[in-house]
All heavy atoms as TSV, in Angstrom:
chain	resi	resn	atom	element	x	y	z
A	1	MET	N	N	17.937	2.211	22.140
A	1	MET	CA	C	18.450	2.516	20.831
A	1	MET	C	C	17.562	1.801	19.788
A	1	MET	O	O	17.274	0.631	19.906
A	1	MET	CB	C	19.883	2.097	20.699
A	1	MET	CG	C	20.469	2.312	19.343
A	1	MET	SD	S	22.203	1.838	19.312
A	1	MET	CE	C	22.824	3.183	18.392
A	2	LYS	N	N	17.169	2.542	18.789
A	2	LYS	CA	C	16.301	1.972	17.746
A	2	LYS	C	C	17.111	1.157	16.750
A	2	LYS	O	O	18.195	1.603	16.341
A	2	LYS	CB	C	15.563	3.114	17.020
A	2	LYS	CG	C	14.544	2.660	16.028
A	2	LYS	CD	C	13.801	3.829	15.435
A	2	LYS	CE	C	12.757	3.345	14.454
A	2	LYS	NZ	N	12.060	4.441	13.836
A	3	ASN	N	N	16.592	0.022	16.430
A	3	ASN	CA	C	17.268	-0.845	15.457
A	3	ASN	C	C	17.155	-0.162	14.080
A	3	ASN	O	O	16.067	0.104	13.576
A	3	ASN	CB	C	16.608	-2.222	15.467
A	3	ASN	CG	C	17.281	-3.205	14.525
A	3	ASN	OD1	O	17.997	-2.811	13.585
A	3	ASN	ND2	N	17.051	-4.483	14.799
A	4	LYS	N	N	18.326	0.082	13.455
A	4	LYS	CA	C	18.349	0.781	12.171
A	4	LYS	C	C	17.587	0.007	11.105
A	4	LYS	O	O	16.809	0.589	10.334
A	4	LYS	CB	C	19.791	0.998	11.746
A	4	LYS	CG	C	19.911	1.782	10.452
A	4	LYS	CD	C	21.355	1.998	10.073
A	4	LYS	CE	C	21.424	2.736	8.740
A	4	LYS	NZ	N	22.764	2.781	8.246
A	5	LYS	N	N	17.799	-1.298	11.062
A	5	LYS	CA	C	17.140	-2.115	9.981
A	5	LYS	C	C	15.607	-2.095	10.174
A	5	LYS	O	O	14.880	-1.996	9.221
A	5	LYS	CB	C	17.667	-3.537	10.034
A	5	LYS	CG	C	17.136	-4.385	8.899
A	5	LYS	CD	C	17.875	-5.660	8.779
A	5	LYS	CE	C	17.337	-6.415	7.591
A	5	LYS	NZ	N	18.313	-7.226	6.956
A	6	THR	N	N	15.128	-2.168	11.431
A	6	THR	CA	C	13.706	-2.117	11.693
A	6	THR	C	C	13.126	-0.792	11.270
A	6	THR	O	O	12.053	-0.710	10.679
A	6	THR	CB	C	13.408	-2.374	13.198
A	6	THR	OG1	O	13.960	-3.657	13.542
A	6	THR	CG2	C	11.939	-2.356	13.467
A	7	GLY	N	N	13.828	0.304	11.602
A	7	GLY	CA	C	13.368	1.642	11.179
A	7	GLY	C	C	13.276	1.777	9.655
A	7	GLY	O	O	12.318	2.331	9.152
A	8	GLU	N	N	14.278	1.239	8.957
A	8	GLU	CA	C	14.234	1.309	7.514
A	8	GLU	C	C	13.099	0.500	6.945
A	8	GLU	O	O	12.414	0.888	5.987
A	8	GLU	CB	C	15.552	0.795	6.933
A	8	GLU	CG	C	16.717	1.712	7.177
A	8	GLU	CD	C	18.040	1.097	6.774
A	8	GLU	OE1	O	18.097	-0.054	6.323
A	8	GLU	OE2	O	19.071	1.784	6.937
A	9	THR	N	N	12.819	-0.635	7.543
A	9	THR	CA	C	11.712	-1.509	7.088
A	9	THR	C	C	10.376	-0.817	7.288
A	9	THR	O	O	9.528	-0.803	6.429
A	9	THR	CB	C	11.748	-2.858	7.830
A	9	THR	OG1	O	12.988	-3.516	7.629
A	9	THR	CG2	C	10.615	-3.767	7.350
A	10	MET	N	N	10.210	-0.186	8.467
A	10	MET	CA	C	8.954	0.527	8.742
A	10	MET	C	C	8.800	1.689	7.788
A	10	MET	O	O	7.722	1.954	7.312
A	10	MET	CB	C	8.951	1.046	10.191
A	10	MET	CG	C	8.882	-0.060	11.211
A	10	MET	SD	S	7.353	-1.020	11.016
A	10	MET	CE	C	7.623	-2.255	12.256
A	11	ASP	N	N	9.857	2.379	7.471
A	11	ASP	CA	C	9.784	3.509	6.502
A	11	ASP	C	C	9.397	2.972	5.125
A	11	ASP	O	O	8.581	3.577	4.425
A	11	ASP	CB	C	11.130	4.230	6.419
A	11	ASP	CG	C	11.420	5.048	7.624
A	11	ASP	OD1	O	10.491	5.318	8.413
A	11	ASP	OD2	O	12.609	5.417	7.830
A	12	ARG	N	N	9.956	1.838	4.750
A	12	ARG	CA	C	9.588	1.252	3.434
A	12	ARG	C	C	8.127	0.865	3.407
A	12	ARG	O	O	7.431	0.996	2.395
A	12	ARG	CB	C	10.469	0.032	3.192
A	12	ARG	CG	C	10.966	-0.032	1.795
A	12	ARG	CD	C	11.939	-1.112	1.505
A	12	ARG	NE	N	12.707	-1.578	2.649
A	12	ARG	CZ	C	13.007	-2.823	2.901
A	12	ARG	NH1	N	12.616	-3.772	2.097
A	12	ARG	NH2	N	13.671	-3.156	3.967
A	13	LEU	N	N	7.649	0.270	4.517
A	13	LEU	CA	C	6.226	-0.112	4.562
A	13	LEU	C	C	5.311	1.098	4.461
A	13	LEU	O	O	4.272	1.081	3.817
A	13	LEU	CB	C	5.923	-0.883	5.875
A	13	LEU	CG	C	6.516	-2.279	5.936
A	13	LEU	CD1	C	6.323	-2.880	7.316
A	13	LEU	CD2	C	5.913	-3.212	4.862
A	14	LYS	N	N	5.707	2.216	5.158
A	14	LYS	CA	C	4.926	3.435	5.069
A	14	LYS	C	C	4.898	3.985	3.647
A	14	LYS	O	O	3.849	4.405	3.169
A	14	LYS	CB	C	5.464	4.512	6.005
A	14	LYS	CG	C	5.081	4.276	7.448
A	14	LYS	CD	C	5.348	5.403	8.411
A	14	LYS	CE	C	6.421	6.321	8.057
A	14	LYS	NZ	N	6.767	7.324	9.127
A	15	ARG	N	N	6.022	3.976	2.973
A	15	ARG	CA	C	6.082	4.462	1.576
A	15	ARG	C	C	5.189	3.560	0.674
A	15	ARG	O	O	4.464	4.096	-0.185
A	15	ARG	CB	C	7.496	4.450	1.039
A	15	ARG	CG	C	8.323	5.601	1.554
A	15	ARG	CD	C	9.603	5.788	0.790
A	15	ARG	NE	N	10.433	4.601	0.663
A	15	ARG	CZ	C	11.369	4.244	1.499
A	15	ARG	NH1	N	11.625	4.980	2.580
A	15	ARG	NH2	N	12.086	3.141	1.291
A	16	TYR	N	N	5.226	2.252	0.877
A	16	TYR	CA	C	4.384	1.345	0.094
A	16	TYR	C	C	2.908	1.673	0.335
A	16	TYR	O	O	2.127	1.769	-0.604
A	16	TYR	CB	C	4.682	-0.098	0.508
A	16	TYR	CG	C	3.762	-1.110	-0.110
A	16	TYR	CD1	C	3.943	-1.575	-1.391
A	16	TYR	CD2	C	2.693	-1.596	0.607
A	16	TYR	CE1	C	3.077	-2.484	-1.961
A	16	TYR	CE2	C	1.811	-2.535	0.059
A	16	TYR	CZ	C	2.002	-2.990	-1.222
A	16	TYR	OH	O	1.142	-3.852	-1.763
A	17	MET	N	N	2.555	1.811	1.616
A	17	MET	CA	C	1.151	2.120	1.946
A	17	MET	C	C	0.701	3.431	1.320
A	17	MET	O	O	-0.374	3.526	0.756
A	17	MET	CB	C	1.002	2.168	3.461
A	17	MET	CG	C	-0.431	2.360	3.925
A	17	MET	SD	S	-0.565	2.363	5.696
A	17	MET	CE	C	0.097	3.964	6.039
A	18	ASN	N	N	1.565	4.438	1.385
A	18	ASN	CA	C	1.179	5.746	0.798
A	18	ASN	C	C	1.033	5.634	-0.705
A	18	ASN	O	O	0.155	6.274	-1.277
A	18	ASN	CB	C	2.241	6.787	1.158
A	18	ASN	CG	C	2.215	7.172	2.596
A	18	ASN	OD1	O	1.199	7.010	3.276
A	18	ASN	ND2	N	3.343	7.640	3.113
A	19	LYS	N	N	1.863	4.862	-1.361
A	19	LYS	CA	C	1.764	4.686	-2.819
A	19	LYS	C	C	0.461	4.007	-3.156
A	19	LYS	O	O	-0.271	4.404	-4.092
A	19	LYS	CB	C	2.941	3.879	-3.325
A	19	LYS	CG	C	2.884	3.680	-4.835
A	19	LYS	CD	C	4.064	2.862	-5.325
A	19	LYS	CE	C	3.894	2.639	-6.829
A	19	LYS	NZ	N	4.957	1.821	-7.384
A	20	VAL	N	N	0.134	2.934	-2.440
A	20	VAL	CA	C	-1.102	2.136	-2.755
A	20	VAL	C	C	-2.322	3.024	-2.531
A	20	VAL	O	O	-3.285	2.942	-3.288
A	20	VAL	CB	C	-1.165	0.860	-1.883
A	20	VAL	CG1	C	-2.511	0.195	-1.989
A	20	VAL	CG2	C	-0.074	-0.116	-2.309
A	21	GLU	N	N	-2.297	3.885	-1.534
A	21	GLU	CA	C	-3.448	4.727	-1.241
A	21	GLU	C	C	-3.496	6.005	-2.057
A	21	GLU	O	O	-4.459	6.756	-1.947
A	21	GLU	CB	C	-3.459	5.073	0.267
A	21	GLU	CG	C	-3.716	3.875	1.162
A	21	GLU	CD	C	-3.723	4.200	2.605
A	21	GLU	OE1	O	-3.123	5.218	3.015
A	21	GLU	OE2	O	-4.377	3.445	3.363
A	22	SER	N	N	-2.490	6.257	-2.894
A	22	SER	CA	C	-2.466	7.527	-3.660
A	22	SER	C	C	-3.556	7.507	-4.758
A	22	SER	O	O	-3.902	6.510	-5.333
A	22	SER	CB	C	-1.065	7.703	-4.290
A	22	SER	OG	O	-0.927	6.861	-5.404
A	23	SER	N	N	-4.035	8.708	-5.018
A	23	SER	CA	C	-5.100	8.845	-6.022
A	23	SER	C	C	-4.555	8.570	-7.427
A	23	SER	O	O	-5.290	8.044	-8.277
A	23	SER	CB	C	-5.718	10.233	-5.962
A	23	SER	OG	O	-4.733	11.233	-6.162
A	24	GLU	N	N	-3.270	8.847	-7.642
A	24	GLU	CA	C	-2.687	8.594	-8.970
A	24	GLU	C	C	-2.654	7.064	-9.212
A	24	GLU	O	O	-2.971	6.618	-10.350
A	24	GLU	CB	C	-1.269	9.166	-8.998
A	24	GLU	CG	C	-0.597	8.946	-10.323
A	24	GLU	CD	C	0.843	9.474	-10.312
A	24	GLU	OE1	O	1.105	10.464	-9.611
A	24	GLU	OE2	O	1.696	8.910	-11.047
A	25	TYR	N	N	-2.292	6.309	-8.241
A	25	TYR	CA	C	-2.219	4.869	-8.378
A	25	TYR	C	C	-3.615	4.304	-8.625
A	25	TYR	O	O	-3.800	3.421	-9.450
A	25	TYR	CB	C	-1.630	4.291	-7.066
A	25	TYR	CG	C	-1.235	2.830	-7.130
A	25	TYR	CD1	C	-0.158	2.442	-7.928
A	25	TYR	CD2	C	-1.872	1.890	-6.368
A	25	TYR	CE1	C	0.228	1.079	-7.938
A	25	TYR	CE2	C	-1.502	0.574	-6.392
A	25	TYR	CZ	C	-0.437	0.160	-7.190
A	25	TYR	OH	O	-0.053	-1.149	-7.229
A	26	GLU	N	N	-4.615	4.839	-7.900
A	26	GLU	CA	C	-5.993	4.392	-8.063
A	26	GLU	C	C	-6.478	4.750	-9.457
A	26	GLU	O	O	-7.149	3.928	-10.106
A	26	GLU	CB	C	-6.865	5.040	-7.013
A	26	GLU	CG	C	-8.315	4.593	-7.106
A	26	GLU	CD	C	-9.155	5.179	-5.983
A	26	GLU	OE1	O	-8.675	5.917	-5.173
A	26	GLU	OE2	O	-10.367	4.900	-6.006
A	27	LYS	N	N	-6.205	5.985	-9.931
A	27	LYS	CA	C	-6.636	6.387	-11.269
A	27	LYS	C	C	-6.079	5.460	-12.323
A	27	LYS	O	O	-6.795	5.056	-13.261
A	27	LYS	CB	C	-6.231	7.835	-11.498
A	27	LYS	CG	C	-6.699	8.353	-12.870
A	27	LYS	CD	C	-6.094	9.716	-13.141
A	27	LYS	CE	C	-6.437	10.242	-14.497
A	27	LYS	NZ	N	-6.088	9.336	-15.613
A	28	ASN	N	N	-4.795	5.147	-12.195
A	28	ASN	CA	C	-4.151	4.239	-13.192
A	28	ASN	C	C	-4.823	2.869	-13.190
A	28	ASN	O	O	-5.059	2.297	-14.233
A	28	ASN	CB	C	-2.641	4.101	-12.826
A	28	ASN	CG	C	-1.949	3.238	-13.810
A	28	ASN	OD1	O	-2.137	3.337	-15.011
A	28	ASN	ND2	N	-1.082	2.332	-13.318
A	29	ALA	N	N	-5.175	2.377	-11.999
A	29	ALA	CA	C	-5.830	1.054	-11.926
A	29	ALA	C	C	-7.224	1.114	-12.593
A	29	ALA	O	O	-7.563	0.181	-13.366
A	29	ALA	CB	C	-5.955	0.631	-10.474
A	30	TRP	N	N	-7.977	2.160	-12.332
A	30	TRP	CA	C	-9.311	2.266	-12.931
A	30	TRP	C	C	-9.214	2.481	-14.441
A	30	TRP	O	O	-10.041	1.940	-15.171
A	30	TRP	CB	C	-10.107	3.385	-12.282
A	30	TRP	CG	C	-10.706	2.970	-10.995
A	30	TRP	CD1	C	-10.306	3.380	-9.753
A	30	TRP	CD2	C	-11.767	2.051	-10.805
A	30	TRP	NE1	N	-11.069	2.700	-8.802
A	30	TRP	CE2	C	-11.971	1.903	-9.397
A	30	TRP	CE3	C	-12.590	1.307	-11.652
A	30	TRP	CZ2	C	-12.958	1.097	-8.855
A	30	TRP	CZ3	C	-13.555	0.486	-11.105
A	30	TRP	CH2	C	-13.737	0.372	-9.710
A	31	ASP	N	N	-8.219	3.226	-14.905
A	31	ASP	CA	C	-8.023	3.406	-16.364
A	31	ASP	C	C	-7.762	2.058	-17.023
A	31	ASP	O	O	-8.307	1.754	-18.079
A	31	ASP	CB	C	-6.876	4.389	-16.640
A	31	ASP	CG	C	-7.202	5.812	-16.342
A	31	ASP	OD1	O	-8.425	6.118	-16.160
A	31	ASP	OD2	O	-6.283	6.625	-16.293
A	32	ASN	N	N	-6.940	1.239	-16.386
A	32	ASN	CA	C	-6.643	-0.091	-16.918
A	32	ASN	C	C	-7.908	-0.950	-16.897
A	32	ASN	O	O	-8.169	-1.745	-17.819
A	32	ASN	CB	C	-5.522	-0.777	-16.132
A	32	ASN	CG	C	-4.180	-0.341	-16.598
A	32	ASN	OD1	O	-3.726	-0.728	-17.647
A	32	ASN	ND2	N	-3.541	0.521	-15.831
A	33	PHE	N	N	-8.710	-0.821	-15.850
A	33	PHE	CA	C	-9.933	-1.589	-15.772
A	33	PHE	C	C	-10.878	-1.267	-16.938
A	33	PHE	O	O	-11.413	-2.167	-17.588
A	33	PHE	CB	C	-10.645	-1.333	-14.437
A	33	PHE	CG	C	-11.955	-1.993	-14.276
A	33	PHE	CD1	C	-12.024	-3.347	-13.943
A	33	PHE	CD2	C	-13.148	-1.316	-14.479
A	33	PHE	CE1	C	-13.268	-3.978	-13.804
A	33	PHE	CE2	C	-14.382	-1.952	-14.331
A	33	PHE	CZ	C	-14.431	-3.296	-14.014
A	34	HIS	N	N	-11.049	0.028	-17.202
A	34	HIS	CA	C	-11.959	0.466	-18.251
A	34	HIS	C	C	-11.382	0.174	-19.629
A	34	HIS	O	O	-12.155	0.065	-20.595
A	34	HIS	CB	C	-12.276	1.968	-18.119
A	34	HIS	CG	C	-13.126	2.244	-16.919
A	34	HIS	ND1	N	-14.390	1.720	-16.765
A	34	HIS	CD2	C	-12.877	2.981	-15.823
A	34	HIS	CE1	C	-14.877	2.113	-15.581
A	34	HIS	NE2	N	-14.022	2.874	-14.982
A	35	ASN	N	N	-10.079	0.007	-19.738
A	35	ASN	CA	C	-9.475	-0.337	-21.028
A	35	ASN	C	C	-9.400	-1.854	-21.210
A	35	ASN	O	O	-8.808	-2.294	-22.209
A	35	ASN	CB	C	-8.068	0.257	-21.127
A	35	ASN	CG	C	-8.120	1.790	-21.257
A	35	ASN	OD1	O	-9.080	2.324	-21.758
A	35	ASN	ND2	N	-7.091	2.442	-20.781
A	36	GLY	N	N	-9.924	-2.607	-20.302
A	36	GLY	CA	C	-9.985	-4.052	-20.460
A	36	GLY	C	C	-8.824	-4.793	-19.809
A	36	GLY	O	O	-8.756	-6.012	-19.879
A	37	ASN	N	N	-7.923	-4.097	-19.156
A	37	ASN	CA	C	-6.774	-4.763	-18.528
A	37	ASN	C	C	-7.132	-4.990	-17.053
A	37	ASN	O	O	-6.663	-4.290	-16.164
A	37	ASN	CB	C	-5.503	-3.939	-18.672
A	37	ASN	CG	C	-4.270	-4.693	-18.227
A	37	ASN	OD1	O	-4.365	-5.792	-17.710
A	37	ASN	ND2	N	-3.133	-4.074	-18.413
A	38	LYS	N	N	-7.941	-5.993	-16.810
A	38	LYS	CA	C	-8.422	-6.256	-15.459
A	38	LYS	C	C	-7.352	-6.792	-14.526
A	38	LYS	O	O	-7.474	-6.728	-13.304
A	38	LYS	CB	C	-9.647	-7.160	-15.495
A	38	LYS	CG	C	-10.834	-6.440	-16.122
A	38	LYS	CD	C	-12.063	-7.298	-16.119
A	38	LYS	CE	C	-13.278	-6.613	-16.586
A	38	LYS	NZ	N	-13.249	-6.009	-17.882
A	39	GLN	N	N	-6.283	-7.348	-15.081
A	39	GLN	CA	C	-5.213	-7.905	-14.244
A	39	GLN	C	C	-4.527	-6.792	-13.404
A	39	GLN	O	O	-4.298	-6.994	-12.228
A	39	GLN	CB	C	-4.169	-8.599	-15.128
A	39	GLN	CG	C	-3.080	-9.284	-14.323
A	39	GLN	CD	C	-2.084	-10.012	-15.232
A	39	GLN	OE1	O	-2.140	-9.869	-16.439
A	39	GLN	NE2	N	-1.225	-10.767	-14.614
A	40	VAL	N	N	-4.298	-5.651	-14.002
A	40	VAL	CA	C	-3.701	-4.545	-13.266
A	40	VAL	C	C	-4.700	-4.057	-12.199
A	40	VAL	O	O	-4.293	-3.771	-11.072
A	40	VAL	CB	C	-3.353	-3.370	-14.218
A	40	VAL	CG1	C	-2.928	-2.126	-13.421
A	40	VAL	CG2	C	-2.260	-3.804	-15.144
A	41	TRP	N	N	-5.961	-3.972	-12.533
A	41	TRP	CA	C	-6.966	-3.542	-11.540
A	41	TRP	C	C	-7.043	-4.539	-10.404
A	41	TRP	O	O	-7.119	-4.141	-9.226
A	41	TRP	CB	C	-8.339	-3.423	-12.237
A	41	TRP	CG	C	-9.376	-2.837	-11.308
A	41	TRP	CD1	C	-9.579	-1.521	-11.130
A	41	TRP	CD2	C	-10.238	-3.554	-10.465
A	41	TRP	NE1	N	-10.581	-1.370	-10.188
A	41	TRP	CE2	C	-11.010	-2.593	-9.743
A	41	TRP	CE3	C	-10.498	-4.895	-10.185
A	41	TRP	CZ2	C	-11.959	-2.921	-8.837
A	41	TRP	CZ3	C	-11.461	-5.233	-9.274
A	41	TRP	CH2	C	-12.189	-4.258	-8.601
A	42	ASN	N	N	-6.988	-5.835	-10.681
A	42	ASN	CA	C	-7.043	-6.839	-9.605
A	42	ASN	C	C	-5.845	-6.717	-8.681
A	42	ASN	O	O	-5.983	-6.878	-7.479
A	42	ASN	CB	C	-7.127	-8.256	-10.218
A	42	ASN	CG	C	-8.481	-8.573	-10.767
A	42	ASN	OD1	O	-9.472	-8.014	-10.364
A	42	ASN	ND2	N	-8.534	-9.453	-11.730
A	43	LYS	N	N	-4.657	-6.485	-9.240
A	43	LYS	CA	C	-3.460	-6.283	-8.384
A	43	LYS	C	C	-3.652	-5.112	-7.458
A	43	LYS	O	O	-3.309	-5.160	-6.290
A	43	LYS	CB	C	-2.228	-6.060	-9.261
A	43	LYS	CG	C	-1.694	-7.290	-9.903
A	43	LYS	CD	C	-0.443	-6.962	-10.696
A	43	LYS	CE	C	0.079	-8.135	-11.436
A	43	LYS	NZ	N	1.266	-7.779	-12.223
A	44	TRP	N	N	-4.236	-3.990	-7.988
A	44	TRP	CA	C	-4.457	-2.826	-7.192
A	44	TRP	C	C	-5.448	-3.135	-6.083
A	44	TRP	O	O	-5.245	-2.780	-4.927
A	44	TRP	CB	C	-4.974	-1.691	-8.044
A	44	TRP	CG	C	-5.444	-0.512	-7.230
A	44	TRP	CD1	C	-4.654	0.430	-6.596
A	44	TRP	CD2	C	-6.786	-0.211	-6.890
A	44	TRP	NE1	N	-5.442	1.292	-5.901
A	44	TRP	CE2	C	-6.765	0.955	-6.069
A	44	TRP	CE3	C	-8.012	-0.754	-7.196
A	44	TRP	CZ2	C	-7.899	1.525	-5.556
A	44	TRP	CZ3	C	-9.170	-0.183	-6.688
A	44	TRP	CH2	C	-9.094	0.952	-5.880
A	45	ALA	N	N	-6.531	-3.845	-6.442
A	45	ALA	CA	C	-7.557	-4.174	-5.424
A	45	ALA	C	C	-6.970	-5.046	-4.312
A	45	ALA	O	O	-7.260	-4.828	-3.136
A	45	ALA	CB	C	-8.724	-4.874	-6.106
A	46	VAL	N	N	-6.153	-6.037	-4.649
A	46	VAL	CA	C	-5.538	-6.885	-3.653
A	46	VAL	C	C	-4.611	-6.080	-2.758
A	46	VAL	O	O	-4.627	-6.214	-1.529
A	46	VAL	CB	C	-4.764	-8.054	-4.310
A	46	VAL	CG1	C	-3.900	-8.774	-3.348
A	46	VAL	CG2	C	-5.780	-9.006	-4.983
A	47	ARG	N	N	-3.818	-5.230	-3.353
A	47	ARG	CA	C	-2.912	-4.377	-2.539
A	47	ARG	C	C	-3.651	-3.443	-1.644
A	47	ARG	O	O	-3.266	-3.192	-0.514
A	47	ARG	CB	C	-1.965	-3.569	-3.470
A	47	ARG	CG	C	-0.964	-4.464	-4.162
A	47	ARG	CD	C	-0.144	-3.717	-5.148
A	47	ARG	NE	N	0.807	-4.596	-5.802
A	47	ARG	CZ	C	1.362	-4.384	-6.930
A	47	ARG	NH1	N	1.093	-3.283	-7.617
A	47	ARG	NH2	N	2.201	-5.269	-7.459
A	48	GLN	N	N	-4.766	-2.911	-2.130
A	48	GLN	CA	C	-5.613	-2.023	-1.342
A	48	GLN	C	C	-6.181	-2.767	-0.148
A	48	GLN	O	O	-6.189	-2.246	1.002
A	48	GLN	CB	C	-6.727	-1.477	-2.225
A	48	GLN	CG	C	-7.497	-0.349	-1.620
A	48	GLN	CD	C	-6.786	0.996	-1.695
A	48	GLN	OE1	O	-5.631	1.033	-2.115
A	48	GLN	NE2	N	-7.374	2.043	-1.310
A	49	ARG	N	N	-6.700	-3.983	-0.353
A	49	ARG	CA	C	-7.213	-4.785	0.775
A	49	ARG	C	C	-6.146	-5.137	1.782
A	49	ARG	O	O	-6.364	-5.057	2.973
A	49	ARG	CB	C	-7.897	-6.053	0.259
A	49	ARG	CG	C	-9.273	-5.808	-0.342
A	49	ARG	CD	C	-10.028	-7.152	-0.558
A	49	ARG	NE	N	-9.334	-8.049	-1.469
A	49	ARG	CZ	C	-9.478	-8.046	-2.789
A	49	ARG	NH1	N	-10.266	-7.136	-3.373
A	49	ARG	NH2	N	-8.805	-8.902	-3.548
A	50	PHE	N	N	-4.981	-5.535	1.304
A	50	PHE	CA	C	-3.887	-5.854	2.192
A	50	PHE	C	C	-3.468	-4.657	3.042
A	50	PHE	O	O	-3.282	-4.777	4.240
A	50	PHE	CB	C	-2.661	-6.351	1.366
A	50	PHE	CG	C	-1.412	-6.497	2.194
A	50	PHE	CD1	C	-1.280	-7.580	3.071
A	50	PHE	CD2	C	-0.376	-5.578	2.133
A	50	PHE	CE1	C	-0.147	-7.709	3.830
A	50	PHE	CE2	C	0.746	-5.706	2.881
A	50	PHE	CZ	C	0.876	-6.778	3.736
A	51	THR	N	N	-3.411	-3.491	2.396
A	51	THR	CA	C	-3.032	-2.286	3.138
A	51	THR	C	C	-4.034	-1.978	4.209
A	51	THR	O	O	-3.701	-1.662	5.352
A	51	THR	CB	C	-2.882	-1.102	2.159
A	51	THR	OG1	O	-1.838	-1.429	1.246
A	51	THR	CG2	C	-2.536	0.153	2.881
A	52	ALA	N	N	-5.317	-2.051	3.858
A	52	ALA	CA	C	-6.397	-1.701	4.806
A	52	ALA	C	C	-6.542	-2.721	5.947
A	52	ALA	O	O	-6.801	-2.318	7.082
A	52	ALA	CB	C	-7.714	-1.536	4.069
A	53	THR	N	N	-6.411	-3.979	5.651
A	53	THR	CA	C	-6.729	-5.001	6.661
A	53	THR	C	C	-5.491	-5.510	7.438
A	53	THR	O	O	-5.669	-6.017	8.555
A	53	THR	CB	C	-7.438	-6.210	6.018
A	53	THR	OG1	O	-6.562	-6.788	5.049
A	53	THR	CG2	C	-8.737	-5.830	5.409
A	54	VAL	N	N	-4.307	-5.435	6.868
A	54	VAL	CA	C	-3.126	-5.962	7.517
A	54	VAL	C	C	-2.075	-4.888	7.835
A	54	VAL	O	O	-1.675	-4.726	8.974
A	54	VAL	CB	C	-2.463	-7.085	6.624
A	54	VAL	CG1	C	-1.215	-7.610	7.257
A	54	VAL	CG2	C	-3.446	-8.213	6.373
A	55	LEU	N	N	-1.648	-4.198	6.829
A	55	LEU	CA	C	-0.517	-3.278	6.987
A	55	LEU	C	C	-0.837	-2.082	7.888
A	55	LEU	O	O	-0.089	-1.782	8.800
A	55	LEU	CB	C	-0.060	-2.828	5.619
A	55	LEU	CG	C	1.242	-2.015	5.577
A	55	LEU	CD1	C	2.384	-2.808	6.196
A	55	LEU	CD2	C	1.583	-1.636	4.139
A	56	LYS	N	N	-1.935	-1.393	7.636
A	56	LYS	CA	C	-2.262	-0.201	8.411
A	56	LYS	C	C	-2.466	-0.547	9.918
A	56	LYS	O	O	-1.873	0.100	10.776
A	56	LYS	CB	C	-3.502	0.493	7.818
A	56	LYS	CG	C	-3.677	1.881	8.372
A	56	LYS	CD	C	-4.861	2.579	7.709
A	56	LYS	CE	C	-4.311	3.512	6.631
A	56	LYS	NZ	N	-5.354	4.346	6.072
A	57	PRO	N	N	-3.238	-1.588	10.238
A	57	PRO	CA	C	-3.359	-1.935	11.699
A	57	PRO	C	C	-2.027	-2.314	12.305
A	57	PRO	O	O	-1.753	-1.981	13.476
A	57	PRO	CB	C	-4.348	-3.117	11.685
A	57	PRO	CG	C	-5.116	-2.984	10.439
A	57	PRO	CD	C	-4.188	-2.356	9.443
A	58	TYR	N	N	-1.153	-3.012	11.565
A	58	TYR	CA	C	0.139	-3.401	12.074
A	58	TYR	C	C	1.017	-2.165	12.380
A	58	TYR	O	O	1.628	-2.079	13.453
A	58	TYR	CB	C	0.851	-4.298	11.054
A	58	TYR	CG	C	2.272	-4.622	11.469
A	58	TYR	CD1	C	2.541	-5.556	12.466
A	58	TYR	CD2	C	3.352	-4.025	10.821
A	58	TYR	CE1	C	3.845	-5.843	12.812
A	58	TYR	CE2	C	4.653	-4.291	11.194
A	58	TYR	CZ	C	4.894	-5.250	12.179
A	58	TYR	OH	O	6.199	-5.503	12.537
A	59	LEU	N	N	1.013	-1.230	11.445
A	59	LEU	CA	C	1.827	-0.019	11.657
A	59	LEU	C	C	1.256	0.847	12.774
A	59	LEU	O	O	2.018	1.444	13.544
A	59	LEU	CB	C	1.932	0.797	10.374
A	59	LEU	CG	C	2.760	0.152	9.272
A	59	LEU	CD1	C	2.695	1.001	7.983
A	59	LEU	CD2	C	4.199	-0.102	9.671
A	60	GLN	N	N	-0.054	0.850	12.940
A	60	GLN	CA	C	-0.680	1.581	14.047
A	60	GLN	C	C	-0.314	0.928	15.382
A	60	GLN	O	O	-0.032	1.617	16.379
A	60	GLN	CB	C	-2.156	1.644	13.880
A	60	GLN	CG	C	-2.597	2.592	12.798
A	60	GLN	CD	C	-4.101	2.552	12.481
A	60	GLN	OE1	O	-4.775	1.579	12.825
A	60	GLN	NE2	N	-4.599	3.585	11.846
A	61	GLN	N	N	-0.301	-0.400	15.410
A	61	GLN	CA	C	0.025	-1.117	16.635
A	61	GLN	C	C	1.488	-0.837	17.020
A	61	GLN	O	O	1.810	-0.692	18.219
A	61	GLN	CB	C	-0.153	-2.613	16.403
A	61	GLN	CG	C	0.243	-3.452	17.583
A	61	GLN	CD	C	0.192	-4.956	17.259
A	61	GLN	OE1	O	0.084	-5.327	16.096
A	61	GLN	NE2	N	0.245	-5.788	18.280
A	62	LYS	N	N	2.355	-0.710	16.051
A	62	LYS	CA	C	3.787	-0.453	16.290
A	62	LYS	C	C	4.060	1.040	16.608
A	62	LYS	O	O	5.179	1.390	16.953
A	62	LYS	CB	C	4.655	-0.888	15.115
A	62	LYS	CG	C	4.670	-2.382	14.871
A	62	LYS	CD	C	5.382	-3.089	16.000
A	62	LYS	CE	C	5.488	-4.552	15.751
A	62	LYS	NZ	N	6.151	-5.275	16.809
A	63	GLY	N	N	3.066	1.849	16.418
A	63	GLY	CA	C	3.199	3.309	16.660
A	63	GLY	C	C	3.961	4.065	15.583
A	63	GLY	O	O	4.472	5.120	15.847
A	64	VAL	N	N	3.966	3.506	14.400
A	64	VAL	CA	C	4.685	4.135	13.286
A	64	VAL	C	C	3.777	5.205	12.649
A	64	VAL	O	O	4.288	6.241	12.196
A	64	VAL	CB	C	5.106	3.064	12.252
A	64	VAL	CG1	C	5.773	3.733	11.049
A	64	VAL	CG2	C	6.070	2.082	12.899
A	65	ILE	N	N	2.491	4.944	12.570
A	65	ILE	CA	C	1.589	5.946	11.977
A	65	ILE	C	C	0.569	6.356	13.035
A	65	ILE	O	O	0.351	5.735	13.975
A	65	ILE	CB	C	0.891	5.442	10.702
A	65	ILE	CG1	C	0.090	4.165	10.985
A	65	ILE	CG2	C	1.844	5.230	9.609
A	65	ILE	CD1	C	-0.789	3.737	9.831
């Protein structure tokens, strides 16, 4: 039997990863960068690195994606 809380957590992580990797999210970050708001761009860049180096391999190991 699958743990309901674990399944919900994995679903939440997948939604987060999909949002960070979305082109709309990236476009917003780059628009902020070009408008001088580098703080928003830096947050996006950190989230992108976290997703690529930690979250995606973890979810692949768990068989979620």
